[in-house]
N, C-alpha and C positions, 0 to 999 in steps of 0.2 A: 422422401425415400430415395428418389433419383440422385439427389445431391450426395447422400451418404454413400450410395453405391459408387458414384464417380470418385469420391474420396478414397473408398476402399481399393478401387482399381489403381489409384495413385500410390497407395501404400504398397500394393503388391509389386508395382513396377520398381519402386524404390527398394523393396526387399530383395528383388533380383540383383540390383546393383550392390546392395550390402553383402549378399552372398558371394559375389565375385571378389569383393575386397576382403572377405573373411574376417570381418570385425563388425561390432555394433555400429550402426549408422545413426548419428544424432539427428539427421535431417528427417527421419521418419516421424518424429514426434509432432512436428508442426501439422502434418496431415492427420495423424491419429487424434490429436487433441481436438481439432475442428470437427472430426466425425462424432466424437463422444461428448465433448464439452464446448460447443461452439460459442465463441465470443465471451468466454468466462475466464477470469483470472485464476491462476493456480499458484499458490505460494509453496516454494520448496522449504521444508522445515526439518529440524533435527529430532522432533518427537515422533516422527515416523521413520522406520528403518526397513530395508529389505536386506536380509542376510542370505548368502548362498555362495557356492563355489565360484572361483574365477573362471574355471573351465569345468563343465559337467562331463561325467563319463558317458552319459547317454542323453540325447535330446528327448527321449521318451519318458525319462524319469529324472527330472531336475529338482533336487531338494532345495527348498527355500524356507526361511523363517520370516514371518511378517509381524512387525511390532508397532503398536501404538502405545506409547508411554504416556498415559493419561496424567500422571503426576508431574511430568515435565512439560505438559501442554498449556500451562497457565490458563486454565479455564476453557480451553477449546474442547468442546464435547462433540465427538464424531459419532454419527449415527450409521453411516455406511462406509465401507472400504471396498475399493475396486482394485483388482489385480489386472494389469494390462501388460502384455508382451508386445512391444512395438512391431517386431518383424514377423510375428505369426500371421498366417492367412486370416485367422479369426483372433483378433487381438485381445478381447475381453475373456480372461481365463475364469474369473469368478467374482461374485459380489457378496460381501458379508454384511448382514444387517445386525447391528450390535444392540445389546441391552445393558442396563445397569448391573446385571448379574455378572458381567465380565469385568467391569471396572478397568477398562482399557482393552488391550488385545495383544495376545501373543499366540501365533499359529504356526506350527510346523506342518508343511504339506509338500506335495510334489506336483510340478507342472510340466507341460510339454513346451519344447522350443523347436521350431523348424530350422532356425539358424541363429547366429550370434545376435544378441539383442539387449537392449535395456529392458529390465523388468521394473515396472512402476507400481507403487502402492499409493493410491489416491484416496484421501479421506474427505468426506462431505459432512457438514454440519446440518442441523435441522433447517437452518435458514439459507442453505445453499452455498456456503463458503467452501472452497476447495483447497486442500493441502496435499503435498506430494513428497515422496522419497523415491529414489531410483538406485538400481545397481546394474552394472554391465555384466552379463554372463555369456560365456562362449559355449555353444552347444549346437547340435545339428541333427536333423532327420526325425524330429519327434512327432510331426503332424501328418505326414503323408506316408509314402512307402507302400508295401504290399502286406496283405494279411492272409493267413492260411489256417483259419480257425475251424474247428469242428462245430458247426452251428448248434447242434443239439446239446453239446457239452457247454457251450457258451451260455445258452438259454437256461440250462439246468442250474448252472452255478451262479447266475446273475442275482444279486441282491442279498447274498449271505453276508451277515454283519458280525463283526467282532467289536466289542466295546469294553472299556475298562476305565475305572476311576481310582487313582491312588487314594489310600486311606486318608481322609481329610481331617483338618481341625476346623470345625464348623465356624463360619464367619471369616475364614481365611481362604485364599486361592487354593483350589484343588486342580490337579491335572487330569484331564480326560483324553483318552485316545479312541479314535473311531476309524474303522477300516471296513469298506464294503467291496465285495467281489463284483467287478463289472469291467467289461472289455473297453468301454469308453471309446467307441469308434467315432472318428472325427467327421466322416463323410468325405474325406479327402484321400482315403486309402483305397488301393485297388486290390481286387481279388487276384490271388497268385495265378490262378488258372485262366480265368476269362479276361483279366486285365480291366474289367469294368469297375466303376466306383462302387464301393460297398456302402450301403446307406448308413447314415449316422445313427448311433445307438449308444445312449449315454445317460448317466444320472444327471438330472437337471435341478434338483432341489433337495436339501436336507434341513429339517427343522428340529432343533434340540430344545427340550423343555425339562424343567426340574420341578417336581411336585405340581405339574400343570402350568407352571409359569415359564414363558419363553426365555431361553438363554441366548439363542442365536439362530438365525435362518441364513442358509447359504444358497445363493443361486449359482449352481455349478455349470461350467461350460466345458466344451471339448478341449480347451487348453489345460484341463486337469488330467493328470496321468491315469493310466489304467489302474484299477483297484484303488479308488480314491482313499487317501489317508489324511487324517487331521488329528493333530495333537494340540490341545488348547487348554486354557485355564478359565475356570468360572468359580463363583463363590457360593457354595451351598450354605444356607443358614441353619439347617437342621437335617437330621437323617431323612432320607426320602428316595425318590426314584428319578433317575435320569432316563429320558426316553428320546428316541429319534424316529422320525418319519421321513423316509426318502422316497422320491419318485423318479421315474425315468421318462424320456421323451416319448415313449409309447404308452404312457399312462399307467404303468404298473407301480404299485406301492409296496414298500418294504419297511418293516418296523422292528425295533429291538428296544428292550428296556433293561435297566440295571439298578438293583437296590444299592444305595450308598449309605454305609454306616461308618462310624468312627473306628 
């Protein structure tokens, strides 16, 4: 634990340097890699992709599309995908646990960036092999700053879910969209009045099932933007029900279900 903490201090120091130079710093990756994947080889590949703007309008809402092209992977079957933002104070934005119901992966979502950074998509197989894609995105100010929320309104709104599935052809990929209302406080933001740090408050997990069978579980981190949004494909084999169970770091649970018909 102490070793990881010292590595994170190194990342933060390098991040300050990167901010001064106002561009993504490739030197950060050596420290981040050793913190999360010590002494493990990671192969950069074409069947993983990170798509996003060269420069984001807001560091608090950076749109990205994450792709694992299973057909192009020549038999490489990924079970987990990690999204890492090198220059963020908390680098791991999310982890996706995949199933065969997805037949690969294409996810449109929104992340936070504190400064210019490489955004990495790292895939892991069941036997621990690692693969990677990266994209440099310029953005600023998404993790810290000040907040001036009405606490009662924040709490009342938290957890309201909208979900939709395009009318599918069963046995073929269908597109689902998921959006949950949540402030997603990082723990690094300061109260506008007191200037004290506001405690972290965020969605930390979302599990999607179809007719009781797991489609995908997402470990959500504070590197995910406010009001988490996910647009992804899965393969329903028959009419049924798509359900999601989401939890936050305070132990609250939020659920929603949707009937899926042709």
